[in-house]
C-alpha positions as a LaTeX table, in Angstrom:
\begin{tabular}{lrrr}
\hline
Residue & $x$ (\AA) & $y$ (\AA) & $z$ (\AA) \\
\hline
Unk1 & 16.78 & $-7.70$ & 19.55 \\
Unk2 & 14.28 & $-10.50$ & 20.12 \\
Unk3 & 13.20 & $-12.67$ & 17.20 \\
Unk4 & 9.88 & $-14.47$ & 17.52 \\
Unk5 & 7.55 & $-16.52$ & 15.33 \\
Unk6 & 5.08 & $-13.67$ & 14.79 \\
Unk7 & 7.39 & $-10.67$ & 14.93 \\
Unk8 & 10.65 & $-9.17$ & 16.10 \\
Unk9 & 11.34 & $-6.65$ & 18.83 \\
Unk10 & 14.12 & $-4.08$ & 18.94 \\
Unk11 & 14.70 & $-1.28$ & 21.43 \\
Unk12 & 16.69 & 1.90 & 21.18 \\
Unk13 & 16.65 & 5.66 & 21.28 \\
Unk14 & 14.41 & 7.59 & 18.89 \\
Unk15 & 17.22 & 8.47 & 16.46 \\
Unk16 & 18.48 & 4.88 & 16.35 \\
Unk17 & 15.01 & 3.45 & 15.81 \\
Unk18 & 14.09 & 5.95 & 13.09 \\
Unk19 & 17.37 & 5.29 & 11.29 \\
Unk20 & 16.76 & 1.53 & 11.45 \\
Unk21 & 13.15 & 1.87 & 10.23 \\
Unk22 & 14.29 & 4.05 & 7.32 \\
Unk23 & 16.93 & 1.47 & 6.33 \\
Unk24 & 14.47 & $-1.41$ & 6.70 \\
Unk25 & 11.88 & 0.24 & 4.46 \\
Unk26 & 14.40 & 1.25 & 1.80 \\
Unk27 & 15.99 & $-2.21$ & 1.63 \\
Unk28 & 12.61 & $-3.95$ & 1.53 \\
Unk29 & 11.40 & $-1.75$ & $-1.34$ \\
Unk30 & 14.71 & $-2.10$ & $-3.21$ \\
Unk31 & 14.32 & $-5.89$ & $-2.90$ \\
Unk32 & 10.90 & $-5.70$ & $-4.56$ \\
Unk33 & 8.56 & $-5.65$ & $-1.58$ \\
Unk34 & 5.11 & $-4.33$ & $-2.44$ \\
Unk35 & 3.91 & $-4.27$ & 1.15 \\
Unk36 & 5.69 & $-3.82$ & 4.48 \\
Unk37 & 3.87 & $-3.90$ & 7.82 \\
Unk38 & 5.36 & $-2.93$ & 11.15 \\
Unk39 & 4.41 & $-1.28$ & 14.41 \\
Unk40 & 6.42 & 1.18 & 16.48 \\
Unk41 & 5.62 & 1.63 & 20.17 \\
Unk42 & 7.05 & 4.46 & 22.24 \\
Unk43 & 7.95 & 3.26 & 25.74 \\
Unk44 & 8.92 & 5.60 & 28.57 \\
Unk45 & 12.50 & 5.26 & 29.84 \\
Unk46 & 11.43 & 3.80 & 33.20 \\
Unk47 & 9.22 & 1.16 & 31.56 \\
Unk48 & 11.99 & $-0.56$ & 29.59 \\
\hline
\end{tabular}
């Protein structure tokens, strides 16, 4: 995980990433968020 001033980066397998995104969205909405923005990029194994 990299934390930066304009965003954060995390890498992992598809199942791990989808589980994390699901948890992130649920917790944000439970906390009262009315808008959540994020981007998911798929990177080939050799490009990591």
